[in-house]
N, CA and C atoms as an extended XYZ file, in Angstrom:
159
Properties=species:S:1:pos:R:3:atomname:S:1:resname:S:1:resid:I:1 pbc="F F F"
N       -95.673       85.851      231.263 N   UNK     1
C       -97.008       85.359      231.295 CA  UNK     1
C       -98.076       86.504      231.555 C   UNK     1
N       -98.998       86.610      230.697 N   UNK     2
C       -99.956       87.755      230.778 CA  UNK     2
C      -101.282       87.140      230.948 C   UNK     2
N      -102.211       87.822      231.528 N   UNK     3
C      -103.619       87.123      231.478 CA  UNK     3
C      -104.634       88.291      231.082 C   UNK     3
N      -105.649       87.840      230.422 N   UNK     4
C      -106.667       88.974      229.943 CA  UNK     4
C      -107.769       88.957      230.755 C   UNK     4
N      -108.757       89.689      230.450 N   UNK     5
C      -109.695       90.079      231.531 CA  UNK     5
C      -110.675       88.629      231.742 C   UNK     5
N      -110.602       87.709      230.884 N   UNK     6
C      -111.332       86.356      230.985 CA  UNK     6
C      -110.618       85.472      231.574 C   UNK     6
N      -109.504       85.720      232.144 N   UNK     7
C      -108.642       84.725      232.618 CA  UNK     7
C      -107.726       83.909      232.052 C   UNK     7
N      -107.808       84.109      230.590 N   UNK     8
C      -106.989       83.262      229.851 CA  UNK     8
C      -105.468       83.982      229.860 C   UNK     8
N      -104.786       83.228      229.476 N   UNK     9
C      -103.251       83.497      229.602 CA  UNK     9
C      -102.492       83.485      228.452 C   UNK     9
N      -101.406       83.953      228.102 N   UNK    10
C      -100.715       83.865      226.964 CA  UNK    10
C       -99.250       84.484      227.308 C   UNK    10
N       -98.392       84.010      226.675 N   UNK    11
C       -96.850       84.513      226.669 CA  UNK    11
C       -96.781       85.756      225.871 C   UNK    11
N       -95.943       86.562      226.058 N   UNK    12
C       -95.169       87.784      225.298 CA  UNK    12
C       -93.704       87.853      225.228 C   UNK    12
N       -93.306       88.233      224.041 N   UNK    13
C       -91.728       88.067      223.881 CA  UNK    13
C       -91.605       89.589      223.512 C   UNK    13
N       -90.476       90.059      223.826 N   UNK    14
C       -89.806       91.242      223.299 CA  UNK    14
C       -88.383       90.898      222.663 C   UNK    14
N       -88.174       91.710      221.716 N   UNK    15
C       -86.590       91.539      220.821 CA  UNK    15
C       -85.734       92.216      221.952 C   UNK    15
N       -84.530       91.533      221.811 N   UNK    16
C       -83.239       91.917      222.652 CA  UNK    16
C       -82.171       92.271      221.689 C   UNK    16
N       -81.968       93.355      221.267 N   UNK    17
C       -80.940       93.902      220.450 CA  UNK    17
C       -79.421       93.480      220.832 C   UNK    17
N       -79.413       92.496      221.745 N   UNK    18
C       -77.883       92.081      221.997 CA  UNK    18
C       -77.695       90.739      221.295 C   UNK    18
N       -76.523       90.646      220.707 N   UNK    19
C       -76.122       89.610      220.053 CA  UNK    19
C       -75.014       89.050      220.927 C   UNK    19
N       -74.999       87.792      220.958 N   UNK    20
C       -73.664       86.768      221.754 CA  UNK    20
C       -73.065       85.827      220.698 C   UNK    20
N       -71.996       85.853      220.532 N   UNK    21
C       -71.260       85.032      219.517 CA  UNK    21
C       -70.160       84.330      220.020 C   UNK    21
N       -70.147       82.918      220.164 N   UNK    22
C       -69.236       82.230      220.829 CA  UNK    22
C       -68.360       81.408      219.811 C   UNK    22
N       -67.309       81.470      219.684 N   UNK    23
C       -66.606       80.698      218.877 CA  UNK    23
C       -65.433       79.713      219.628 C   UNK    23
N       -65.495       78.287      219.172 N   UNK    24
C       -64.632       77.402      220.031 CA  UNK    24
C       -64.105       76.639      219.043 C   UNK    24
N       -62.564       76.636      219.265 N   UNK    25
C       -61.853       75.895      218.360 CA  UNK    25
C       -60.970       74.816      219.365 C   UNK    25
N       -60.002       74.154      218.792 N   UNK    26
C       -59.188       73.350      219.648 CA  UNK    26
C       -58.183       74.327      220.427 C   UNK    26
N       -57.866       75.442      219.989 N   UNK    27
C       -56.722       76.252      220.571 CA  UNK    27
C       -57.427       77.276      221.628 C   UNK    27
N       -58.635       77.838      221.414 N   UNK    28
C       -59.210       78.668      222.170 CA  UNK    28
C       -60.693       78.872      222.196 C   UNK    28
N       -61.247       79.713      222.890 N   UNK    29
C       -62.460       79.896      222.857 CA  UNK    29
C       -62.785       81.536      223.009 C   UNK    29
N       -63.643       81.970      222.110 N   UNK    30
C       -63.689       83.613      221.969 CA  UNK    30
C       -65.240       83.950      222.115 C   UNK    30
N       -65.586       84.923      222.758 N   UNK    31
C       -66.839       85.260      223.058 CA  UNK    31
C       -66.981       86.678      222.654 C   UNK    31
N       -68.039       87.139      221.908 N   UNK    32
C       -68.191       88.360      221.387 CA  UNK    32
C       -69.571       88.752      221.730 C   UNK    32
N       -69.636       90.100      222.567 N   UNK    33
C       -71.060       90.505      222.810 CA  UNK    33
C       -71.198       91.790      222.290 C   UNK    33
N       -72.270       91.990      221.310 N   UNK    34
C       -72.385       93.403      220.890 CA  UNK    34
C       -73.751       93.687      220.964 C   UNK    34
N       -74.162       94.997      220.949 N   UNK    35
C       -75.517       95.528      221.237 CA  UNK    35
C       -75.699       96.530      219.926 C   UNK    35
N       -76.908       96.240      219.310 N   UNK    36
C       -77.129       96.976      218.356 CA  UNK    36
C       -77.469       98.574      218.445 C   UNK    36
N       -77.042       99.253      217.633 N   UNK    37
C       -77.454      100.959      218.231 CA  UNK    37
C       -78.818      100.881      217.477 C   UNK    37
N       -79.226      101.975      218.249 N   UNK    38
C       -80.780      102.442      217.466 CA  UNK    38
C       -80.610      102.958      216.212 C   UNK    38
N       -81.432      102.923      215.436 N   UNK    39
C       -81.415      103.684      214.179 CA  UNK    39
C       -81.143      105.013      214.154 C   UNK    39
N       -81.754      105.836      215.130 N   UNK    40
C       -81.434      107.326      215.084 CA  UNK    40
C       -80.221      107.457      215.611 C   UNK    40
N       -79.704      106.643      216.580 N   UNK    41
C       -78.140      106.793      216.848 CA  UNK    41
C       -77.088      106.834      215.659 C   UNK    41
N       -77.381      105.613      214.685 N   UNK    42
C       -76.586      105.671      213.593 CA  UNK    42
C       -76.633      106.576      212.374 C   UNK    42
N       -78.065      107.050      212.288 N   UNK    43
C       -78.458      108.166      211.452 CA  UNK    43
C       -77.631      109.540      211.941 C   UNK    43
N       -77.867      109.834      213.207 N   UNK    44
C       -77.028      110.905      213.937 CA  UNK    44
C       -75.385      110.813      213.514 C   UNK    44
N       -74.944      109.720      213.659 N   UNK    45
C       -73.474      109.439      213.560 CA  UNK    45
C       -73.222      109.654      211.962 C   UNK    45
N       -74.002      109.366      211.230 N   UNK    46
C       -73.901      109.431      209.778 CA  UNK    46
C       -73.596      110.826      209.366 C   UNK    46
N       -74.557      111.407      209.848 N   UNK    47
C       -74.785      113.107      209.509 CA  UNK    47
C       -73.671      113.819      209.984 C   UNK    47
N       -73.247      113.415      211.208 N   UNK    48
C       -71.787      114.022      211.561 CA  UNK    48
C       -70.774      113.909      211.041 C   UNK    48
N       -70.423      112.620      210.434 N   UNK    49
C       -69.371      112.018      209.704 CA  UNK    49
C       -69.543      112.912      208.251 C   UNK    49
N       -70.755      112.926      207.833 N   UNK    50
C       -70.709      113.669      206.537 CA  UNK    50
C       -70.232      115.288      206.719 C   UNK    50
N       -70.839      115.799      207.636 N   UNK    51
C       -70.269      117.329      208.258 CA  UNK    51
C       -68.861      117.777      208.307 C   UNK    51
N       -68.414      116.557      208.764 N   UNK    52
C       -67.178      116.534      209.194 CA  UNK    52
C       -65.856      116.566      207.985 C   UNK    52
N       -66.782      116.013      206.855 N   UNK    53
C       -65.973      116.116      205.677 CA  UNK    53
C       -65.846      117.331      204.717 C   UNK    53
């Protein structure tokens, strides 16, 4: 919750690059938690792979 100079309030939201996937079946339950890489990190990894070839 944030307030402006006039005393009005509003909610702010931010993106969370974390994804949680829950799979449930009769036999078991699986939980997968993943975090997205930053685009700059993905690009750097791509360039490094191209150089190594």
